[in-house]
C-alpha positions as YAML, in Angstrom:
chain: A
units: angstrom
residues:
- id: 1
  name: UNK
  ca: [0.00, 0.00, 0.00]
- id: 2
  name: UNK
  ca: [1.32, 3.43, -0.87]
- id: 3
  name: UNK
  ca: [2.21, 5.35, 2.27]
- id: 4
  name: UNK
  ca: [0.15, 8.40, 1.24]
- id: 5
  name: UNK
  ca: [-2.98, 6.24, 0.90]
- id: 6
  name: UNK
  ca: [-2.28, 4.31, 4.08]
- id: 7
  name: UNK
  ca: [-1.91, 7.51, 6.10]
- id: 8
  name: UNK
  ca: [-4.97, 9.07, 4.48]
- id: 9
  name: UNK
  ca: [-7.12, 6.04, 5.26]
- id: 10
  name: UNK
  ca: [-5.81, 5.69, 8.81]
- id: 11
  name: UNK
  ca: [-6.27, 9.38, 9.61]
- id: 12
  name: UNK
  ca: [-9.83, 9.36, 8.31]
- id: 13
  name: UNK
  ca: [-10.66, 6.12, 10.15]
- id: 14
  name: UNK
  ca: [-9.33, 7.50, 13.42]
- id: 15
  name: UNK
  ca: [-11.46, 10.61, 12.92]
- id: 16
  name: UNK
  ca: [-14.49, 8.41, 12.22]
- id: 17
  name: UNK
  ca: [-13.83, 6.47, 15.42]
- id: 18
  name: UNK
  ca: [-13.97, 9.66, 17.49]
- id: 19
  name: UNK
  ca: [-17.01, 10.94, 15.60]
- id: 20
  name: UNK
  ca: [-18.81, 7.62, 16.13]
- id: 21
  name: UNK
  ca: [-18.22, 7.87, 19.89]
- id: 22
  name: UNK
  ca: [-19.82, 11.32, 19.82]
- id: 23
  name: UNK
  ca: [-22.84, 10.00, 17.90]
- id: 24
  name: UNK
  ca: [-23.24, 7.15, 20.39]
- id: 25
  name: UNK
  ca: [-23.31, 9.74, 23.16]
- id: 26
  name: UNK
  ca: [-25.95, 11.69, 21.23]
- id: 27
  name: UNK
  ca: [-28.16, 8.59, 21.09]
- id: 28
  name: UNK
  ca: [-27.55, 7.83, 24.77]
- id: 29
  name: UNK
  ca: [-28.54, 11.41, 25.58]
- id: 30
  name: UNK
  ca: [-31.67, 11.06, 23.39]
- id: 31
  name: UNK
  ca: [-30.72, 14.03, 21.25]
- id: 32
  name: UNK
  ca: [-33.05, 15.28, 18.52]
- id: 33
  name: UNK
  ca: [-33.30, 12.52, 15.89]
- id: 34
  name: UNK
  ca: [-32.60, 14.69, 12.81]
- id: 35
  name: UNK
  ca: [-29.42, 15.96, 14.49]
- id: 36
  name: UNK
  ca: [-28.25, 12.39, 15.08]
- id: 37
  name: UNK
  ca: [-29.20, 11.41, 11.53]
- id: 38
  name: UNK
  ca: [-27.14, 14.28, 10.16]
- id: 39
  name: UNK
  ca: [-24.10, 13.03, 12.07]
- id: 40
  name: UNK
  ca: [-24.67, 9.45, 10.90]
- id: 41
  name: UNK
  ca: [-24.76, 10.73, 7.33]
- id: 42
  name: UNK
  ca: [-21.46, 12.52, 7.91]
- id: 43
  name: UNK
  ca: [-19.95, 9.28, 9.20]
- id: 44
  name: UNK
  ca: [-21.17, 7.41, 6.14]
- id: 45
  name: UNK
  ca: [-19.60, 10.04, 3.90]
- id: 46
  name: UNK
  ca: [-16.29, 9.75, 5.73]
- id: 47
  name: UNK
  ca: [-16.30, 5.98, 5.39]
- id: 48
  name: UNK
  ca: [-17.09, 6.31, 1.69]
- id: 49
  name: UNK
  ca: [-14.00, 8.49, 1.35]
- id: 50
  name: UNK
  ca: [-11.94, 5.75, 2.99]
- id: 51
  name: UNK
  ca: [-13.29, 3.30, 0.41]
- id: 52
  name: UNK
  ca: [-12.27, 5.66, -2.38]
- id: 53
  name: UNK
  ca: [-8.76, 5.98, -0.93]
- id: 54
  name: UNK
  ca: [-8.44, 2.19, -0.76]
- id: 55
  name: UNK
  ca: [-9.79, 1.75, -4.27]
- id: 56
  name: UNK
  ca: [-7.42, 4.39, -5.62]
- id: 57
  name: UNK
  ca: [-4.51, 2.60, -3.98]
- id: 58
  name: UNK
  ca: [-5.63, -0.68, -5.52]
- id: 59
  name: UNK
  ca: [-5.94, 0.89, -8.96]
- id: 60
  name: UNK
  ca: [-2.55, 2.58, -8.73]
- id: 61
  name: UNK
  ca: [-0.66, -0.46, -7.43]
- id: 62
  name: UNK
  ca: [-2.32, -3.82, -8.05]
- id: 63
  name: UNK
  ca: [-4.07, -3.11, -11.34]
- id: 64
  name: UNK
  ca: [-0.99, -2.05, -13.35]
- id: 65
  name: UNK
  ca: [0.92, -5.06, -12.01]
- id: 66
  name: UNK
  ca: [-1.89, -7.41, -13.02]
- id: 67
  name: UNK
  ca: [-2.21, -5.87, -16.49]
- id: 68
  name: UNK
  ca: [1.56, -6.08, -17.01]
- id: 69
  name: UNK
  ca: [1.39, -9.72, -15.94]
- id: 70
  name: UNK
  ca: [-1.31, -10.50, -18.50]
- id: 71
  name: UNK
  ca: [-4.10, -10.91, -15.95]
- id: 72
  name: UNK
  ca: [-6.36, -8.25, -17.47]
- id: 73
  name: UNK
  ca: [-9.60, -10.26, -17.35]
- id: 74
  name: UNK
  ca: [-8.98, -11.32, -13.76]
- id: 75
  name: UNK
  ca: [-8.24, -7.78, -12.59]
- id: 76
  name: UNK
  ca: [-11.31, -6.39, -14.37]
- id: 77
  name: UNK
  ca: [-13.48, -8.92, -12.53]
- id: 78
  name: UNK
  ca: [-11.76, -7.97, -9.28]
- id: 79
  name: UNK
  ca: [-12.37, -4.27, -9.92]
- id: 80
  name: UNK
  ca: [-16.03, -4.87, -10.70]
- id: 81
  name: UNK
  ca: [-16.34, -6.64, -7.36]
- id: 82
  name: UNK
  ca: [-14.54, -3.80, -5.56]
- id: 83
  name: UNK
  ca: [-16.81, -1.21, -7.16]
- id: 84
  name: UNK
  ca: [-19.77, -2.82, -5.44]
- id: 85
  name: UNK
  ca: [-18.43, -1.43, -2.15]
- id: 86
  name: UNK
  ca: [-18.30, 2.22, -3.12]
- id: 87
  name: UNK
  ca: [-20.92, 4.48, -4.60]
- id: 88
  name: UNK
  ca: [-19.03, 7.49, -5.91]
- id: 89
  name: UNK
  ca: [-16.13, 6.30, -8.03]
- id: 90
  name: UNK
  ca: [-17.27, 7.36, -11.46]
- id: 91
  name: UNK
  ca: [-17.17, 11.11, -10.95]
- id: 92
  name: UNK
  ca: [-14.65, 13.24, -12.83]
- id: 93
  name: UNK
  ca: [-12.56, 14.06, -9.76]
- id: 94
  name: UNK
  ca: [-11.88, 10.37, -9.12]
- id: 95
  name: UNK
  ca: [-11.28, 9.39, -12.73]
- id: 96
  name: UNK
  ca: [-8.92, 12.33, -13.27]
- id: 97
  name: UNK
  ca: [-6.48, 10.82, -10.75]
- id: 98
  name: UNK
  ca: [-6.29, 7.40, -12.39]
- id: 99
  name: UNK
  ca: [-3.07, 6.38, -14.16]
- id: 100
  name: UNK
  ca: [-3.28, 6.52, -17.96]
- id: 101
  name: UNK
  ca: [-2.73, 2.76, -18.30]
- id: 102
  name: UNK
  ca: [-5.79, 2.16, -16.12]
- id: 103
  name: UNK
  ca: [-7.95, 4.60, -18.09]
- id: 104
  name: UNK
  ca: [-7.02, 2.64, -21.23]
- id: 105
  name: UNK
  ca: [-8.52, -0.62, -19.93]
...
């Protein structure tokens, strides 16, 4: 795993952990439901960003190696499976960061 992606994912996950504790406290304190829901949505968004970081790492490291090794069909199947776990990977900001050899697949 590239260090930049590892650190990005870990930092975000640690933030999520603290945020989740705060949301649990909100539920324990019977806070206003829409306020809690807003915080849950923020947590989901943060976790989605972790998924995108992990997917980007996979695309930048594992995919080029697999393509170079002639395992194109296998890696495409693997990517299709990975895409099931994230909902926002087709936007222009994500695609713009992909390596050219991946865009060519």
